[in-house]
C-alpha positions as CSV (number, residue, x, y, z in Angstrom):
1,M,0.0,0.0,0.0
2,P,1.5,3.4,-0.9
3,T,2.5,5.5,2.0
4,G,3.0,9.3,2.3
5,P,3.4,12.1,4.8
6,P,1.4,12.0,8.0
7,V,-2.2,13.3,7.9
8,D,-3.6,15.5,10.6
9,A,-5.7,13.5,13.1
10,D,-8.8,15.6,12.5
11,V,-8.8,14.9,8.7
12,T,-11.4,12.4,7.6
13,G,-11.6,13.0,3.8
14,A,-15.3,14.0,4.1
15,E,-14.2,17.7,3.9
16,L,-13.9,17.4,0.1
17,D,-16.5,18.7,-2.3
18,K,-19.1,16.1,-3.3
19,A,-18.0,16.2,-6.9
20,V,-14.4,15.4,-5.9
21,V,-15.7,12.5,-3.7
22,R,-17.6,11.1,-6.7
23,E,-14.4,11.1,-8.8
24,L,-12.5,9.3,-6.1
25,S,-15.2,6.7,-5.9
26,T,-13.8,5.0,-9.0
27,L,-10.9,3.8,-6.8
28,R,-10.9,1.0,-4.3
29,A,-12.4,2.1,-1.0
30,E,-9.2,2.1,1.0
31,A,-7.3,4.0,-1.8
32,A,-10.1,6.5,-2.2
33,E,-10.1,7.2,1.5
34,S,-6.4,7.7,1.7
35,A,-6.3,9.8,-1.5
36,A,-9.1,12.0,-0.1
37,K,-7.2,12.7,3.2
38,H,-4.1,13.7,1.2
39,L,-6.2,16.0,-1.0
40,V,-7.6,17.7,2.1
41,M,-4.0,18.2,3.4
42,V,-3.0,19.7,0.0
43,A,-5.8,22.3,0.3
44,R,-4.8,23.0,3.9
45,L,-1.1,23.5,3.3
46,L,-1.0,25.0,-0.2
47,D,-0.8,28.6,0.7
48,E,1.5,28.5,3.8
49,E,3.6,25.3,3.1
50,P,3.6,24.5,-0.6
51,E,6.4,21.9,-0.3
52,A,4.4,20.0,2.2
53,A,1.3,20.3,0.0
54,Y,3.3,18.9,-2.9
55,A,4.3,15.9,-0.8
56,H,0.7,15.1,0.0
57,A,-0.4,15.6,-3.7
58,E,2.3,13.2,-4.8
59,A,1.1,10.6,-2.2
60,A,-2.5,11.0,-3.5
61,R,-1.3,10.6,-7.1
62,K,0.1,7.2,-6.2
63,H,-3.4,6.1,-5.2
64,G,-5.1,7.4,-8.3
65,P,-2.9,8.3,-11.3
66,R,-5.9,8.2,-13.7
67,V,-8.1,10.5,-11.6
68,A,-8.3,14.0,-13.1
69,V,-8.8,15.8,-9.7
70,I,-5.7,14.1,-8.3
71,R,-3.5,15.1,-11.3
72,E,-4.9,18.6,-11.2
73,A,-4.0,18.9,-7.4
74,F,-0.5,17.6,-8.1
75,G,-0.1,20.1,-11.0
76,I,-1.2,23.0,-8.9
77,A,1.1,22.1,-6.0
78,A,4.0,21.7,-8.4
79,Y,3.2,25.2,-9.9
80,R,3.2,26.7,-6.4
81,C,6.6,25.2,-5.8
82,E,7.9,26.7,-9.1
83,K,8.3,23.2,-10.6
84,Y,6.9,24.5,-13.9
85,A,7.8,21.6,-16.2
86,E,6.2,19.1,-13.9
87,A,3.2,21.3,-13.3
88,L,2.6,21.7,-17.0
89,A,2.8,17.9,-17.6
90,E,0.3,17.2,-14.7
91,L,-2.2,19.9,-15.8
92,R,-2.1,18.7,-19.4
93,A,-2.8,15.2,-18.1
94,A,-5.7,16.4,-16.0
95,R,-7.1,18.3,-19.1
96,R,-6.9,15.2,-21.3
97,I,-8.7,13.1,-18.7
98,S,-11.5,15.6,-17.9
99,G,-11.6,17.9,-21.0
100,D,-11.8,20.9,-18.6
101,Q,-10.0,24.1,-19.7
102,E,-10.1,25.7,-16.2
103,H,-6.3,25.7,-15.8
104,W,-5.5,26.9,-19.3
105,P,-4.0,30.2,-18.0
106,M,-1.8,28.4,-15.5
107,M,-0.5,26.2,-18.3
108,A,0.3,29.3,-20.4
109,D,2.1,30.8,-17.4
110,C,4.2,27.7,-17.1
111,E,5.2,28.1,-20.8
112,R,6.2,31.7,-20.0
113,A,8.1,30.6,-16.9
114,L,10.0,28.0,-19.0
115,G,11.2,30.8,-21.3
116,R,8.6,30.4,-24.0
117,P,6.6,33.7,-23.9
118,E,5.6,33.3,-27.6
119,K,3.9,30.0,-26.7
120,A,2.0,31.7,-23.9
121,L,0.8,34.3,-26.4
122,Q,-0.4,31.6,-28.8
123,M,-2.3,30.0,-25.9
124,A,-3.9,33.4,-25.1
125,A,-5.2,33.6,-28.6
126,A,-6.4,30.0,-28.7
127,P,-10.2,29.1,-28.9
128,E,-9.9,27.4,-25.5
129,V,-9.9,30.9,-23.9
130,A,-13.6,31.4,-25.0
131,K,-14.6,28.5,-22.8
132,L,-13.0,30.0,-19.7
133,S,-15.0,31.6,-17.0
134,K,-14.8,35.4,-16.4
135,A,-12.1,34.9,-13.8
136,G,-10.2,32.5,-16.2
137,K,-10.3,35.2,-18.9
138,V,-8.9,37.8,-16.6
139,E,-6.1,35.5,-15.6
140,M,-5.3,34.9,-19.2
141,R,-5.0,38.6,-19.8
142,I,-2.6,38.9,-16.9
143,V,-0.5,36.0,-18.3
144,A,-0.5,37.5,-21.8
145,A,0.6,40.9,-20.5
146,G,3.4,39.3,-18.7
147,A,4.5,37.5,-21.9
148,R,4.4,40.9,-23.7
149,S,6.7,42.3,-21.1
150,D,9.1,39.4,-21.4
151,L,9.4,40.2,-25.1
152,G,10.0,43.9,-24.3
153,Q,6.6,45.0,-25.6
154,L,5.9,47.2,-22.6
155,D,3.3,49.4,-24.2
156,A,1.5,46.4,-25.6
157,A,1.4,44.9,-22.0
158,V,-0.4,48.1,-20.8
159,V,-3.0,47.9,-23.6
160,T,-3.5,44.1,-23.0
161,L,-4.7,44.8,-19.5
162,Q,-7.1,47.6,-20.4
163,S,-10.5,45.9,-20.2
164,P,-13.9,46.5,-18.7
165,E,-13.0,44.3,-15.7
166,L,-10.2,46.7,-14.8
167,T,-12.7,49.5,-14.0
168,D,-15.4,47.3,-12.6
169,P,-16.3,48.7,-9.1
170,R,-17.6,45.4,-7.9
171,P,-15.0,43.5,-5.8
172,S,-14.1,40.1,-7.3
173,E,-11.5,37.4,-6.7
174,W,-9.4,38.7,-9.5
175,S,-9.7,42.5,-8.8
176,A,-6.5,42.9,-6.8
177,R,-4.4,40.9,-9.2
178,L,-5.6,42.6,-12.3
179,K,-5.1,46.1,-10.8
180,F,-1.7,45.2,-9.5
181,A,-0.6,43.9,-12.9
182,Y,-1.9,47.0,-14.6
183,A,0.0,49.2,-12.1
184,A,3.2,47.2,-12.7
185,A,2.8,47.6,-16.4
186,L,2.4,51.4,-16.0
187,E,5.5,51.6,-13.8
188,A,7.5,49.7,-16.4
189,V,6.8,52.4,-19.0
190,G,7.7,55.2,-16.6
191,R,4.1,56.3,-15.8
192,D,4.8,56.4,-12.1
193,D,2.0,58.8,-11.1
194,E,-0.6,56.6,-12.7
195,A,1.1,53.5,-11.3
196,R,0.9,55.0,-7.8
197,V,-2.9,55.4,-8.3
198,W,-3.4,51.8,-9.5
199,Y,-1.2,50.3,-6.8
200,G,-3.4,52.1,-4.3
201,R,-6.6,50.7,-5.9
202,A,-5.0,47.2,-5.8
203,A,-4.2,47.6,-2.1
204,D,-7.8,48.6,-1.4
205,A,-9.1,45.5,-3.2
206,D,-6.6,43.3,-1.4
207,P,-7.4,43.4,2.4
208,E,-5.6,40.1,2.9
209,G,-2.4,41.3,1.4
210,L,-2.0,38.7,-1.3
211,T,-0.2,41.2,-3.5
212,D,2.6,43.6,-2.7
213,A,0.4,46.6,-3.6
214,A,0.8,48.4,-0.3
215,E,4.6,48.1,-0.3
216,R,4.7,49.4,-3.9
217,V,2.7,52.4,-2.9
218,A,5.1,53.1,0.0
219,E,8.1,52.8,-2.3
220,L,6.7,55.2,-4.8
221,D,6.1,57.6,-1.9
222,G,9.7,57.3,-1.0
223,I,9.2,55.2,2.1
224,V,11.6,52.2,2.5
225,F,10.8,49.3,4.8
226,L,13.7,47.3,6.4
227,P,13.5,44.0,8.3
228,D,14.4,44.1,12.0
229,E,16.0,41.4,14.0
230,E,12.8,39.4,14.3
231,G,12.0,39.6,10.6
232,E,9.3,42.2,10.9
233,E,9.4,45.3,8.8
234,F,9.8,48.9,10.0
235,D,10.2,52.3,8.4
236,E,13.7,53.4,7.7
237,G,12.9,56.7,9.4
238,E,12.6,54.8,12.7
239,I,16.3,54.1,12.8
240,D,17.4,57.7,11.9
241,E,17.0,59.2,15.4
242,P,18.8,56.4,17.3
243,V,21.7,56.5,14.9
244,V,22.1,60.3,15.3
245,E,22.1,60.1,19.1
246,S,24.7,57.3,19.2
247,V,27.0,59.4,17.0
248,V,26.7,62.6,19.0
249,E,27.1,61.2,22.5
250,P,30.6,59.7,21.9
251,V,31.8,63.0,20.4
252,V,31.0,64.8,23.7
253,E,32.7,62.2,25.8
254,V,35.9,62.3,23.8
255,A,36.1,66.0,23.6
256,A,36.0,66.6,27.4
257,P,39.1,64.7,28.4
258,V,41.2,66.0,25.5
259,V,40.6,69.6,26.3
260,V,40.7,69.5,30.1
261,E,43.8,67.3,30.8
262,P,46.4,69.3,28.8
263,V,45.4,72.5,30.5
264,A,45.8,71.0,33.9
265,E,49.4,69.9,33.4
266,P,51.0,73.4,33.0
267,T,49.6,74.4,36.4
268,P,52.4,72.9,38.4
269,E,54.6,75.9,37.7
270,P,55.0,76.9,41.4
271,T,58.7,76.0,40.9
272,P,59.8,79.5,42.0
273,E,58.6,78.7,45.5
274,P,61.6,76.4,46.2
275,E,63.9,79.4,45.6
276,A,62.2,81.2,48.4
277,V,63.2,78.3,50.6
278,V,66.8,79.4,50.0
279,E,66.0,81.7,53.0
280,P,68.2,79.4,55.1
281,E,71.0,81.7,53.9
282,A,69.6,84.0,56.6
283,V,71.6,81.6,58.8
284,V,74.0,84.4,58.4
285,E,72.6,85.2,61.9
286,P,75.9,83.9,63.3
287,E,76.8,87.6,63.2
288,A,74.2,88.0,65.9
289,V,75.9,85.3,67.8
290,V,78.9,87.6,67.9
291,E,76.8,89.2,70.7
292,P,79.1,87.5,73.1
293,E,81.4,90.4,72.3
294,A,79.0,92.3,74.4
295,V,80.5,90.1,77.1
296,V,83.2,92.6,76.7
297,E,83.4,92.9,80.4
298,P,85.9,95.6,80.0
299,E,83.3,97.6,81.8
300,T,84.8,96.0,84.9
301,V,88.0,97.4,83.6
302,A,86.4,100.8,83.8
303,E,85.7,100.4,87.4
304,A,89.3,99.3,88.2
305,P,90.9,102.7,87.8
306,V,88.5,104.0,90.5
307,E,89.4,101.3,93.0
308,E,93.1,100.7,92.4
309,P,94.8,103.2,90.3
310,A,98.1,101.3,90.5
311,A,96.8,98.0,89.0
312,P,95.5,99.3,85.6
313,A,98.7,98.1,83.8
314,A,98.4,94.5,85.0
315,E,94.6,94.0,84.5
316,P,94.6,94.7,80.8
317,A,96.7,91.5,80.5
318,A,94.1,89.6,82.5
319,A,91.4,91.0,80.4
320,E,93.2,89.9,77.3
321,E,93.5,86.5,78.7
322,E,89.8,86.3,79.5
323,F,88.9,87.5,75.9
324,S,91.2,84.8,74.4
325,Q,89.3,82.2,76.5
326,I,86.0,83.4,75.3
327,A,87.2,83.3,71.7
328,L,88.4,79.8,72.3
329,F,85.0,78.8,73.5
330,F,83.3,79.9,70.3
331,S,85.8,78.3,68.1
332,D,85.1,74.9,66.3
333,D,87.2,71.8,66.4
334,S,89.0,72.7,63.2
335,G,90.4,75.8,64.9
336,G,88.4,78.3,62.9
337,S,85.7,80.4,64.3
338,R,82.0,79.9,63.5
339,R,82.0,83.0,61.4
340,E,84.8,81.5,59.3
341,G,82.9,78.2,59.1
342,A,79.9,80.0,57.9
């Protein structure tokens, strides 16, 4: 029994449209049930996880390779995974089995993606287009305009998209895509003002954000969105202020030390003060020490002539002897006087 990726526990297969269930009824019961569950998973994962949807479609194909709805699901999943050659082959097989032209525009877009825009234009002019629904015809116009652009026929691409559906005020499943394609064609030929208007209309018709219309409007208005660390987008203007602040603050911090420190160094010029300390030379005060000369007790000699007139001649010699002893007392060990030592 073919196996495949795990199916969610809440999936039963009964979620499918009754017409699809009828197509699967041509298979054995067990194969039909398994294929139905995988098809439900394809529908559930196609938008968010196309690769996982592709794996489920491949598993369903193993159960019913001759069932048109299964080949169609596999072709669509391959297209969403950009496996255009495989998608084209599966969609052609589904068309041969069912005779339905529903995916004719998708097949033409695969031709374009494979580098064959001329083939896509041939399909756009084929009689099969007349059998398409209104939505299918709009999709065919979008593919044809893209093929014209691929060939460098930019003005022709603009004209291709000008249809009554473009100005239809009633919201439709294709409204946003058609208006977006028209805006892109206008932008390609340099008609930016008109492109801005149509991108705005596409954004209004696309509340779910399936196109990039809102981002294109912002770009044409000069607003650029950048991803942040968590992958979200924010306006470039939001990072202007923080950047300026971070640049200014460091400049202030660096300037302060450079200006202040050099000015502080020259201050220690109080070198002249040590010269004032040279005042010790005032030690010349030894002259004052000579005051012992005031000990010139010769005053006693003055009294002598009054008491003993006869002794004056002998006392001068004693006075000289006393003076020599005083001079000896004030002399240093080297034999010089303190004055001389000074």
